[in-house]
N, CA, C and O atoms as a GROMACS GRO file, in nm:
protein
  568
    1UNK      N    1  15.218  12.260   9.016
    1UNK     CA    2  15.208  12.189   9.123
    1UNK      C    3  15.264  12.275   9.224
    1UNK      O    4  15.183  12.327   9.301
    2UNK      N    5  15.351  12.294   9.235
    2UNK     CA    6  15.402  12.339   9.387
    2UNK      C    7  15.254  12.438   9.485
    2UNK      O    8  15.184  12.418   9.584
    3UNK      N    9  15.274  12.556   9.369
    3UNK     CA   10  15.170  12.637   9.471
    3UNK      C   11  14.989  12.564   9.468
    3UNK      O   12  14.940  12.611   9.571
    4UNK      N   13  14.890  12.484   9.406
    4UNK     CA   14  14.886  12.393   9.462
    4UNK      C   15  14.932  12.297   9.548
    4UNK      O   16  14.822  12.251   9.579
    5UNK      N   17  14.991  12.247   9.594
    5UNK     CA   18  14.998  12.200   9.741
    5UNK      C   19  15.081  12.246   9.799
    5UNK      O   20  15.156  12.160   9.844
    6UNK      N   21  15.124  12.396   9.837
    6UNK     CA   22  15.104  12.487   9.915
    6UNK      C   23  14.962  12.528   9.924
    6UNK      O   24  14.942  12.524  10.045
    7UNK      N   25  14.857  12.564   9.870
    7UNK     CA   26  14.692  12.650   9.861
    7UNK      C   27  14.658  12.500   9.970
    7UNK      O   28  14.639  12.532  10.087
    8UNK      N   29  14.648  12.299   9.933
    8UNK     CA   30  14.548  12.238  10.045
    8UNK      C   31  14.703  12.260  10.212
    8UNK      O   32  14.675  12.243  10.330
    9UNK      N   33  14.786  12.283  10.180
    9UNK     CA   34  14.819  12.257  10.321
    9UNK      C   35  14.802  12.338  10.417
    9UNK      O   36  14.799  12.309  10.536
   10UNK      N   37  14.784  12.485  10.350
   10UNK     CA   38  14.814  12.544  10.381
   10UNK      C   39  14.662  12.684  10.402
   10UNK      O   40  14.649  12.765  10.493
   11UNK      N   41  14.574  12.664  10.282
   11UNK     CA   42  14.459  12.712  10.245
   11UNK      C   43  14.361  12.573  10.257
   11UNK      O   44  14.277  12.611  10.339
   12UNK      N   45  14.344  12.505  10.239
   12UNK     CA   46  14.250  12.371  10.229
   12UNK      C   47  14.243  12.346  10.069
   12UNK      O   48  14.281  12.402   9.967
   13UNK      N   49  14.163  12.216  10.110
   13UNK     CA   50  14.126  12.170   9.962
   13UNK      C   51  13.959  12.247   9.973
   13UNK      O   52  13.926  12.236   9.855
   14UNK      N   53  13.880  12.294  10.020
   14UNK     CA   54  13.710  12.316   9.975
   14UNK      C   55  13.798  12.542   9.938
   14UNK      O   56  13.758  12.658   9.939
   15UNK      N   57  13.870  12.497   9.925
   15UNK     CA   58  13.914  12.706   9.902
   15UNK      C   59  13.993  12.696   9.809
   15UNK      O   60  14.063  12.797   9.800
   16UNK      N   61  14.032  12.563   9.679
   16UNK     CA   62  14.063  12.567   9.576
   16UNK      C   63  14.005  12.530   9.456
   16UNK      O   64  13.890  12.488   9.464
   17UNK      N   65  14.052  12.536   9.354
   17UNK     CA   66  13.903  12.542   9.246
   17UNK      C   67  14.026  12.581   9.132
   17UNK      O   68  14.054  12.699   9.113
   18UNK      N   69  14.100  12.465   9.053
   18UNK     CA   70  14.192  12.485   8.910
   18UNK      C   71  14.040  12.440   8.811
   18UNK      O   72  13.944  12.362   8.806
   19UNK      N   73  14.115  12.573   8.733
   19UNK     CA   74  14.045  12.520   8.513
   19UNK      C   75  14.089  12.509   8.426
   19UNK      O   76  14.067  12.604   8.351
   20UNK      N   77  14.171  12.407   8.371
   20UNK     CA   78  14.235  12.388   8.288
   20UNK      C   79  14.373  12.268   8.288
   20UNK      O   80  14.450  12.212   8.210
   21UNK      N   81  14.353  12.272   8.375
   21UNK     CA   82  14.454  12.182   8.406
   21UNK      C   83  14.505  12.103   8.232
   21UNK      O   84  14.421  12.079   8.145
   22UNK      N   85  14.643  12.078   8.215
   22UNK     CA   86  14.665  11.972   8.039
   22UNK      C   87  14.865  11.955   8.090
   22UNK      O   88  14.963  12.016   8.046
   23UNK      N   89  14.857  11.876   8.166
   23UNK     CA   90  15.002  11.850   8.175
   23UNK      C   91  15.095  11.786   8.340
   23UNK      O   92  15.078  11.829   8.454
   24UNK      N   93  15.141  11.731   8.317
   24UNK     CA   94  15.240  11.685   8.468
   24UNK      C   95  15.290  11.537   8.544
   24UNK      O   96  15.310  11.427   8.493
   25UNK      N   97  15.294  11.555   8.599
   25UNK     CA   98  15.366  11.400   8.600
   25UNK      C   99  15.252  11.333   8.656
   25UNK      O  100  15.139  11.378   8.673
   26UNK      N  101  15.321  11.157   8.694
   26UNK     CA  102  15.255  11.086   8.716
   26UNK      C  103  15.164  11.116   8.846
   26UNK      O  104  15.040  11.120   8.844
   27UNK      N  105  15.243  11.134   8.954
   27UNK     CA  106  15.285  11.194   9.039
   27UNK      C  107  15.151  11.308   9.098
   27UNK      O  108  15.044  11.292   9.156
   28UNK      N  109  15.235  11.440   9.041
   28UNK     CA  110  15.113  11.501   9.015
   28UNK      C  111  14.946  11.494   8.981
   28UNK      O  112  14.851  11.559   9.026
   29UNK      N  113  14.950  11.447   8.938
   29UNK     CA  114  14.810  11.423   8.850
   29UNK      C  115  14.708  11.329   9.039
   29UNK      O  116  14.603  11.342   9.100
   30UNK      N  117  14.875  11.219   9.050
   30UNK     CA  118  14.735  11.106   9.200
   30UNK      C  119  14.701  11.269   9.295
   30UNK      O  120  14.583  11.297   9.320
   31UNK      N  121  14.838  11.386   9.350
   31UNK     CA  122  14.791  11.440   9.376
   31UNK      C  123  14.725  11.472   9.387
   31UNK      O  124  14.654  11.444   9.484
   32UNK      N  125  14.677  11.595   9.259
   32UNK     CA  126  14.553  11.620   9.208
   32UNK      C  127  14.430  11.608   9.290
   32UNK      O  128  14.347  11.665   9.361
   33UNK      N  129  14.474  11.499   9.236
   33UNK     CA  130  14.325  11.335   9.194
   33UNK      C  131  14.256  11.340   9.341
   33UNK      O  132  14.135  11.358   9.362
   34UNK      N  133  14.363  11.319   9.445
   34UNK     CA  134  14.353  11.302   9.568
   34UNK      C  135  14.319  11.411   9.680
   34UNK      O  136  14.253  11.398   9.784
   35UNK      N  137  14.388  11.528   9.624
   35UNK     CA  138  14.345  11.609   9.700
   35UNK      C  139  14.267  11.779   9.669
   35UNK      O  140  14.241  11.874   9.743
   36UNK      N  141  14.250  11.753   9.524
   36UNK     CA  142  14.191  11.902   9.446
   36UNK      C  143  14.076  11.917   9.340
   36UNK      O  144  14.121  11.915   9.225
   37UNK      N  145  13.993  11.926   9.344
   37UNK     CA  146  13.911  11.956   9.279
   37UNK      C  147  13.979  12.016   9.106
   37UNK      O  148  14.046  12.119   9.095
   38UNK      N  149  13.958  11.962   9.036
   38UNK     CA  150  14.030  12.032   8.976
   38UNK      C  151  13.895  12.016   8.748
   38UNK      O  152  13.820  11.933   8.697
   39UNK      N  153  13.935  12.115   8.719
   39UNK     CA  154  13.913  12.032   8.589
   39UNK      C  155  14.014  12.054   8.439
   39UNK      O  156  14.045  12.161   8.387
   40UNK      N  157  14.040  11.956   8.409
   40UNK     CA  158  14.161  11.961   8.270
   40UNK      C  159  14.115  11.983   8.131
   40UNK      O  160  14.046  11.905   8.067
   41UNK      N  161  14.156  12.083   8.097
   41UNK     CA  162  14.122  12.126   7.969
   41UNK      C  163  14.069  12.037   7.846
   41UNK      O  164  14.033  12.103   7.748
   42UNK      N  165  14.060  11.914   7.838
   42UNK     CA  166  13.978  11.806   7.769
   42UNK      C  167  13.861  11.785   7.829
   42UNK      O  168  13.760  11.758   7.764
   43UNK      N  169  13.862  11.800   8.030
   43UNK     CA  170  13.739  11.833   8.099
   43UNK      C  171  13.596  11.966   8.024
   43UNK      O  172  13.478  11.997   8.004
   44UNK      N  173  13.717  11.989   8.014
   44UNK     CA  174  13.614  12.195   8.036
   44UNK      C  175  13.542  12.169   7.828
   44UNK      O  176  13.427  12.173   7.783
   45UNK      N  177  13.702  12.141   7.744
   45UNK     CA  178  13.622  12.090   7.579
   45UNK      C  179  13.559  12.051   7.649
   45UNK      O  180  13.480  12.132   7.697
   46UNK      N  181  13.550  11.866   7.712
   46UNK     CA  182  13.387  11.818   7.734
   46UNK      C  183  13.259  11.806   7.724
   46UNK      O  184  13.181  11.780   7.632
   47UNK      N  185  13.243  11.850   7.923
   47UNK     CA  186  13.138  11.936   7.961
   47UNK      C  187  13.126  12.085   7.946
   47UNK      O  188  13.036  12.160   7.982
   48UNK      N  189  13.204  12.102   7.904
   48UNK     CA  190  13.157  12.282   7.852
   48UNK      C  191  13.237  12.397   7.949
   48UNK      O  192  13.276  12.331   8.045
   49UNK      N  193  13.284  12.553   7.970
   49UNK     CA  194  13.277  12.640   8.022
   49UNK      C  195  13.206  12.672   8.153
   49UNK      O  196  13.243  12.668   8.271
   50UNK      N  197  13.070  12.709   8.083
   50UNK     CA  198  12.959  12.739   8.192
   50UNK      C  199  12.922  12.639   8.283
   50UNK      O  200  12.905  12.659   8.403
   51UNK      N  201  12.903  12.492   8.204
   51UNK     CA  202  12.937  12.369   8.320
   51UNK      C  203  13.054  12.341   8.495
   51UNK      O  204  13.031  12.317   8.614
   52UNK      N  205  13.176  12.364   8.407
   52UNK     CA  206  13.298  12.448   8.477
   52UNK      C  207  13.235  12.575   8.542
   52UNK      O  208  13.243  12.558   8.664
   53UNK      N  209  13.210  12.624   8.531
   53UNK     CA  210  13.228  12.779   8.561
   53UNK      C  211  13.176  12.734   8.765
   53UNK      O  212  13.230  12.736   8.876
   54UNK      N  213  12.987  12.685   8.677
   54UNK     CA  214  12.929  12.643   8.780
   54UNK      C  215  12.929  12.642   8.881
   54UNK      O  216  12.897  12.711   8.977
   55UNK      N  217  12.993  12.500   8.845
   55UNK     CA  218  13.083  12.366   8.965
   55UNK      C  219  13.155  12.491   9.108
   55UNK      O  220  13.129  12.507   9.228
   56UNK      N  221  13.252  12.555   9.010
   56UNK     CA  222  13.347  12.620   9.040
   56UNK      C  223  13.293  12.685   9.126
   56UNK      O  224  13.332  12.649   9.237
   57UNK      N  225  13.187  12.801   9.129
   57UNK     CA  226  13.129  12.919   9.138
   57UNK      C  227  12.998  12.819   9.320
   57UNK      O  228  12.940  12.900   9.393
   58UNK      N  229  12.982  12.666   9.352
   58UNK     CA  230  12.910  12.618   9.387
   58UNK      C  231  12.996  12.507   9.523
   58UNK      O  232  12.954  12.440   9.618
   59UNK      N  233  13.155  12.543   9.452
   59UNK     CA  234  13.211  12.470   9.595
   59UNK      C  235  13.310  12.555   9.579
   59UNK      O  236  13.426  12.522   9.557
   60UNK      N  237  13.273  12.658   9.589
   60UNK     CA  238  13.365  12.772   9.649
   60UNK      C  239  13.323  12.847   9.724
   60UNK      O  240  13.395  12.888   9.814
   61UNK      N  241  13.149  12.902   9.706
   61UNK     CA  242  13.067  12.876   9.814
   61UNK      C  243  13.045  12.900   9.930
   61UNK      O  244  13.100  12.810   9.996
   62UNK      N  245  12.998  12.967   9.993
   62UNK     CA  246  12.944  13.124   9.994
   62UNK      C  247  13.116  13.217   9.992
   62UNK      O  248  13.129  13.331  10.037
   63UNK      N  249  13.256  13.119   9.918
   63UNK     CA  250  13.372  13.267   9.993
   63UNK      C  251  13.393  13.276   9.870
   63UNK      O  252  13.360  13.200   9.779
   64UNK      N  253  13.470  13.404   9.870
   64UNK     CA  254  13.505  13.547   9.880
   64UNK      C  255  13.678  13.442   9.742
   64UNK      O  256  13.774  13.374   9.781
   65UNK      N  257  13.643  13.477   9.613
   65UNK     CA  258  13.778  13.361   9.566
   65UNK      C  259  13.929  13.514   9.537
   65UNK      O  260  13.917  13.634   9.561
   66UNK      N  261  14.022  13.458   9.496
   66UNK     CA  262  14.129  13.500   9.475
   66UNK      C  263  14.135  13.488   9.331
   66UNK      O  264  14.085  13.376   9.341
   67UNK      N  265  14.154  13.502   9.185
   67UNK     CA  266  14.173  13.436   9.088
   67UNK      C  267  14.290  13.507   9.044
   67UNK      O  268  14.289  13.626   9.012
   68UNK      N  269  14.388  13.432   9.042
   68UNK     CA  270  14.529  13.412   8.977
   68UNK      C  271  14.507  13.302   8.800
   68UNK      O  272  14.455  13.191   8.808
   69UNK      N  273  14.542  13.340   8.703
   69UNK     CA  274  14.525  13.346   8.550
   69UNK      C  275  14.632  13.304   8.531
   69UNK      O  276  14.715  13.394   8.525
   70UNK      N  277  14.687  13.169   8.513
   70UNK     CA  278  14.847  13.148   8.466
   70UNK      C  279  14.794  13.131   8.307
   70UNK      O  280  14.718  13.059   8.243
   71UNK      N  281  14.897  13.266   8.281
   71UNK     CA  282  14.833  13.271   8.119
   71UNK      C  283  14.868  13.052   8.014
   71UNK      O  284  14.862  13.027   7.894
   72UNK      N  285  14.886  12.990   8.088
   72UNK     CA  286  14.994  12.929   8.027
   72UNK      C  287  14.824  12.850   7.957
   72UNK      O  288  14.816  12.794   7.848
   73UNK      N  289  14.733  12.864   8.036
   73UNK     CA  290  14.631  12.754   8.067
   73UNK      C  291  14.514  12.781   7.871
   73UNK      O  292  14.417  12.731   7.814
   74UNK      N  293  14.595  12.867   7.853
   74UNK     CA  294  14.466  12.904   7.752
   74UNK      C  295  14.555  12.845   7.586
   74UNK      O  296  14.677  12.836   7.600
   75UNK      N  297  14.506  12.812   7.456
   75UNK     CA  298  14.594  12.728   7.363
   75UNK      C  299  14.712  12.836   7.337
   75UNK      O  300  14.694  12.955   7.361
   76UNK      N  301  14.843  12.783   7.283
   76UNK     CA  302  14.925  12.853   7.215
   76UNK      C  303  14.878  12.951   7.139
   76UNK      O  304  14.906  13.068   7.164
   77UNK      N  305  14.771  12.902   6.996
   77UNK     CA  306  14.696  12.997   6.927
   77UNK      C  307  14.684  13.140   6.927
   77UNK      O  308  14.712  13.235   6.854
   78UNK      N  309  14.634  13.119   7.036
   78UNK     CA  310  14.583  13.296   7.136
   78UNK      C  311  14.692  13.311   7.194
   78UNK      O  312  14.690  13.416   7.259
   79UNK      N  313  14.818  13.239   7.204
   79UNK     CA  314  14.856  13.362   7.320
   79UNK      C  315  14.965  13.262   7.340
   79UNK      O  316  14.957  13.171   7.423
   80UNK      N  317  15.074  13.284   7.254
   80UNK     CA  318  15.256  13.167   7.214
   80UNK      C  319  15.317  13.261   7.319
   80UNK      O  320  15.378  13.188   7.397
   81UNK      N  321  15.326  13.360   7.349
   81UNK     CA  322  15.447  13.356   7.448
   81UNK      C  323  15.390  13.355   7.624
   81UNK      O  324  15.330  13.417   7.712
   82UNK      N  325  15.446  13.262   7.598
   82UNK     CA  326  15.428  13.227   7.796
   82UNK      C  327  15.524  13.110   7.804
   82UNK      O  328  15.573  13.038   7.717
   83UNK      N  329  15.533  13.112   7.907
   83UNK     CA  330  15.687  13.011   7.929
   83UNK      C  331  15.680  12.880   7.935
   83UNK      O  332  15.776  12.805   7.954
   84UNK      N  333  15.526  12.839   7.915
   84UNK     CA  334  15.576  12.674   7.884
   84UNK      C  335  15.356  12.674   7.773
   84UNK      O  336  15.237  12.657   7.800
   85UNK      N  337  15.436  12.701   7.670
   85UNK     CA  338  15.327  12.697   7.597
   85UNK      C  339  15.326  12.516   7.551
   85UNK      O  340  15.402  12.424   7.521
   86UNK      N  341  15.134  12.561   7.579
   86UNK     CA  342  15.089  12.356   7.556
   86UNK      C  343  14.973  12.357   7.452
   86UNK      O  344  14.893  12.449   7.469
   87UNK      N  345  14.951  12.274   7.350
   87UNK     CA  346  14.825  12.310   7.263
   87UNK      C  347  14.694  12.235   7.378
   87UNK      O  348  14.684  12.191   7.493
   88UNK      N  349  14.636  12.251   7.293
   88UNK     CA  350  14.443  12.157   7.353
   88UNK      C  351  14.440  12.296   7.469
   88UNK      O  352  14.374  12.277   7.572
   89UNK      N  353  14.495  12.405   7.457
   89UNK     CA  354  14.405  12.501   7.686
   89UNK      C  355  14.304  12.566   7.604
   89UNK      O  356  14.284  12.566   7.482
   90UNK      N  357  14.266  12.602   7.667
   90UNK     CA  358  14.212  12.698   7.698
   90UNK      C  359  14.145  12.798   7.522
   90UNK      O  360  14.196  12.750   7.421
   91UNK      N  361  14.075  12.882   7.503
   91UNK     CA  362  13.992  12.964   7.481
   91UNK      C  363  14.061  13.085   7.520
   91UNK      O  364  14.082  13.056   7.638
   92UNK      N  365  14.117  13.213   7.502
   92UNK     CA  366  13.979  13.321   7.542
   92UNK      C  367  13.834  13.288   7.579
   92UNK      O  368  13.799  13.267   7.695
   93UNK      N  369  13.768  13.286   7.494
   93UNK     CA  370  13.655  13.315   7.517
   93UNK      C  371  13.616  13.206   7.594
   93UNK      O  372  13.493  13.198   7.600
   94UNK      N  373  13.691  13.090   7.676
   94UNK     CA  374  13.647  12.993   7.816
   94UNK      C  375  13.686  13.101   7.918
   94UNK      O  376  13.617  13.135   8.014
   95UNK      N  377  13.810  13.151   7.883
   95UNK     CA  378  13.844  13.262   7.980
   95UNK      C  379  13.789  13.375   8.033
   95UNK      O  380  13.808  13.426   8.143
   96UNK      N  381  13.725  13.404   7.952
   96UNK     CA  382  13.625  13.571   7.900
   96UNK      C  383  13.524  13.487   7.990
   96UNK      O  384  13.485  13.553   8.086
   97UNK      N  385  13.487  13.396   7.986
   97UNK     CA  386  13.361  13.358   8.039
   97UNK      C  387  13.449  13.334   8.251
   97UNK      O  388  13.426  13.391   8.358
   98UNK      N  389  13.505  13.268   8.226
   98UNK     CA  390  13.497  13.236   8.363
   98UNK      C  391  13.559  13.361   8.426
   98UNK      O  392  13.533  13.350   8.546
   99UNK      N  393  13.643  13.497   8.401
   99UNK     CA  394  13.662  13.620   8.479
   99UNK      C  395  13.487  13.644   8.520
   99UNK      O  396  13.444  13.676   8.631
  100UNK      N  397  13.382  13.612   8.360
  100UNK     CA  398  13.243  13.756   8.441
  100UNK      C  399  13.151  13.631   8.479
  100UNK      O  400  13.029  13.644   8.492
  101UNK      N  401  13.189  13.560   8.489
  101UNK     CA  402  13.107  13.462   8.622
  101UNK      C  403  13.139  13.529   8.826
  101UNK      O  404  13.075  13.564   8.925
  102UNK      N  405  13.289  13.507   8.778
  102UNK     CA  406  13.387  13.514   8.900
  102UNK      C  407  13.374  13.616   9.007
  102UNK      O  408  13.366  13.619   9.130
  103UNK      N  409  13.375  13.735   8.863
  103UNK     CA  410  13.460  13.891   8.912
  103UNK      C  411  13.373  13.913   9.085
  103UNK      O  412  13.420  13.924   9.198
  104UNK      N  413  13.204  13.910   9.026
  104UNK     CA  414  13.145  13.988   9.137
  104UNK      C  415  13.182  13.942   9.295
  104UNK      O  416  13.143  14.011   9.389
  105UNK      N  417  13.263  13.816   9.314
  105UNK     CA  418  13.296  13.753   9.435
  105UNK      C  419  13.459  13.803   9.452
  105UNK      O  420  13.518  13.805   9.560
  106UNK      N  421  13.530  13.851   9.292
  106UNK     CA  422  13.685  13.798   9.370
  106UNK      C  423  13.713  13.973   9.488
  106UNK      O  424  13.639  14.069   9.510
  107UNK      N  425  13.872  13.935   9.540
  107UNK     CA  426  13.901  14.036   9.584
  107UNK      C  427  14.073  14.039   9.541
  107UNK      O  428  14.160  14.116   9.582
  108UNK      N  429  14.081  13.960   9.474
  108UNK     CA  430  14.196  13.909   9.423
  108UNK      C  431  14.203  13.908   9.323
  108UNK      O  432  14.102  13.859   9.273
  109UNK      N  433  14.330  13.962   9.198
  109UNK     CA  434  14.288  13.868   9.099
  109UNK      C  435  14.516  13.878   9.018
  109UNK      O  436  14.592  13.971   9.049
  110UNK      N  437  14.551  13.777   8.939
  110UNK     CA  438  14.625  13.853   8.892
  110UNK      C  439  14.661  13.778   8.752
  110UNK      O  440  14.566  13.730   8.689
  111UNK      N  441  14.772  13.767   8.710
  111UNK     CA  442  14.717  13.750   8.562
  111UNK      C  443  14.863  13.743   8.523
  111UNK      O  444  14.925  13.849   8.516
  112UNK      N  445  14.945  13.591   8.488
  112UNK     CA  446  15.065  13.589   8.504
  112UNK      C  447  15.137  13.516   8.375
  112UNK      O  448  15.087  13.538   8.264
  113UNK      N  449  15.245  13.437   8.384
  113UNK     CA  450  15.409  13.382   8.268
  113UNK      C  451  15.293  13.493   8.094
  113UNK      O  452  15.282  13.480   7.972
  114UNK      N  453  15.264  13.546   8.154
  114UNK     CA  454  15.311  13.689   7.955
  114UNK      C  455  15.445  13.661   7.977
  114UNK      O  456  15.502  13.682   8.084
  115UNK      N  457  15.520  13.592   7.831
  115UNK     CA  458  15.695  13.590   7.787
  115UNK      C  459  15.695  13.728   7.728
  115UNK      O  460  15.721  13.688   7.614
  116UNK      N  461  15.687  13.868   7.712
  116UNK     CA  462  15.756  14.004   7.666
  116UNK      C  463  15.870  13.961   7.613
  116UNK      O  464  15.946  14.049   7.574
  117UNK      N  465  15.906  13.839   7.599
  117UNK     CA  466  16.064  13.829   7.511
  117UNK      C  467  16.014  13.737   7.426
  117UNK      O  468  16.104  13.679   7.364
  118UNK      N  469  15.920  13.706   7.405
  118UNK     CA  470  15.894  13.624   7.257
  118UNK      C  471  15.772  13.666   7.147
  118UNK      O  472  15.742  13.636   7.031
  119UNK      N  473  15.701  13.785   7.289
  119UNK     CA  474  15.558  13.775   7.190
  119UNK      C  475  15.560  13.887   7.068
  119UNK      O  476  15.619  13.986   7.110
  120UNK      N  477  15.526  13.901   6.961
  120UNK     CA  478  15.523  14.023   6.901
  120UNK      C  479  15.363  14.075   6.892
  120UNK      O  480  15.312  14.092   6.782
  121UNK      N  481  15.270  14.105   7.048
  121UNK     CA  482  15.246  14.232   7.039
  121UNK      C  483  15.093  14.128   7.124
  121UNK      O  484  15.028  14.146   7.227
  122UNK      N  485  15.089  14.018   7.010
  122UNK     CA  486  14.890  13.988   7.060
  122UNK      C  487  14.869  13.889   7.220
  122UNK      O  488  14.770  13.895   7.292
  123UNK      N  489  14.991  13.805   7.244
  123UNK     CA  490  14.933  13.750   7.344
  123UNK      C  491  14.952  13.875   7.434
  123UNK      O  492  14.838  13.921   7.441
  124UNK      N  493  15.082  14.000   7.550
  124UNK     CA  494  14.972  14.085   7.588
  124UNK      C  495  14.916  14.135   7.525
  124UNK      O  496  14.905  14.237   7.592
  125UNK      N  497  14.860  14.155   7.436
  125UNK     CA  498  14.731  14.230   7.400
  125UNK      C  499  14.626  14.157   7.461
  125UNK      O  500  14.557  14.220   7.542
  126UNK      N  501  14.603  14.054   7.443
  126UNK     CA  502  14.478  13.948   7.541
  126UNK      C  503  14.478  13.927   7.640
  126UNK      O  504  14.378  13.888   7.700
  127UNK      N  505  14.618  13.951   7.709
  127UNK     CA  506  14.623  13.986   7.842
  127UNK      C  507  14.576  14.113   7.931
  127UNK      O  508  14.544  14.095   8.049
  128UNK      N  509  14.570  14.279   7.855
  128UNK     CA  510  14.504  14.320   7.837
  128UNK      C  511  14.387  14.331   7.891
  128UNK      O  512  14.359  14.337   8.011
  129UNK      N  513  14.312  14.335   7.793
  129UNK     CA  514  14.260  14.273   7.749
  129UNK      C  515  14.174  14.180   7.824
  129UNK      O  516  14.053  14.182   7.801
  130UNK      N  517  14.200  14.139   7.869
  130UNK     CA  518  14.103  14.026   7.963
  130UNK      C  519  14.184  14.099   8.039
  130UNK      O  520  14.212  14.174   7.945
  131UNK      N  521  14.269  14.158   8.157
  131UNK     CA  522  14.315  14.286   8.270
  131UNK      C  523  14.094  14.364   8.251
  131UNK      O  524  13.990  14.352   8.317
  132UNK      N  525  14.131  14.430   8.132
  132UNK     CA  526  13.994  14.511   8.118
  132UNK      C  527  13.844  14.420   8.117
  132UNK      O  528  13.740  14.470   8.159
  133UNK      N  529  13.854  14.286   8.064
  133UNK     CA  530  13.735  14.300   8.108
  133UNK      C  531  13.665  14.226   8.252
  133UNK      O  532  13.545  14.217   8.278
  134UNK      N  533  13.778  14.178   8.331
  134UNK     CA  534  13.767  14.178   8.495
  134UNK      C  535  13.729  14.323   8.583
  134UNK      O  536  13.699  14.340   8.701
  135UNK      N  537  13.743  14.396   8.494
  135UNK     CA  538  13.743  14.543   8.526
  135UNK      C  539  13.626  14.545   8.532
  135UNK      O  540  13.547  14.562   8.625
  136UNK      N  541  13.613  14.522   8.406
  136UNK     CA  542  13.485  14.623   8.357
  136UNK      C  543  13.328  14.495   8.454
  136UNK      O  544  13.220  14.537   8.495
  137UNK      N  545  13.362  14.399   8.459
  137UNK     CA  546  13.324  14.267   8.536
  137UNK      C  547  13.265  14.299   8.674
  137UNK      O  548  13.153  14.302   8.724
  138UNK      N  549  13.381  14.319   8.711
  138UNK     CA  550  13.404  14.356   8.876
  138UNK      C  551  13.288  14.539   8.903
  138UNK      O  552  13.228  14.584   9.000
  139UNK      N  553  13.301  14.568   8.819
  139UNK     CA  554  13.258  14.710   8.857
  139UNK      C  555  13.088  14.723   8.794
  139UNK      O  556  12.997  14.786   8.850
  140UNK      N  557  13.080  14.659   8.688
  140UNK     CA  558  12.950  14.578   8.699
  140UNK      C  559  12.828  14.535   8.729
  140UNK      O  560  12.707  14.548   8.709
  141UNK      N  561  12.959  14.445   8.820
  141UNK     CA  562  12.847  14.329   8.949
  141UNK      C  563  12.869  14.415   9.077
  141UNK      O  564  12.828  14.371   9.184
  142UNK      N  565  12.966  14.598   9.070
  142UNK     CA  566  12.845  14.644   9.217
  142UNK      C  567  13.047  14.704   9.363
  142UNK      O  568  13.031  14.743   9.478
   0.00000   0.00000   0.00000
């Protein structure tokens, strides 16, 4: 929520698109509904990731993109070692599709919130694989 407030204040609503939101206070959702373009994890599940990605690209067109992936967006069945695991998140395949679709326009990328102290290797392995997916998709785009 703090990052979203900062982006809206300093960068602007038209430059922000969030995918996979699934928790927040009533006030945070009120702010998001008024100031942000986002899809909740439930909306992604019902609409399909392809539609969401298409809308994200349309919303951000023709801008360059900074892609920030908070690993908490994934369902803990796939990534249990995060700071705030919460059920009903995105799947790794959803996130892979987002990365592949956005990579050609990405000028900066980060992946945050993996908590190594809670990991048995599966979360770090998935994180590494998704970083590799980004590098490959970016390289393939020229």
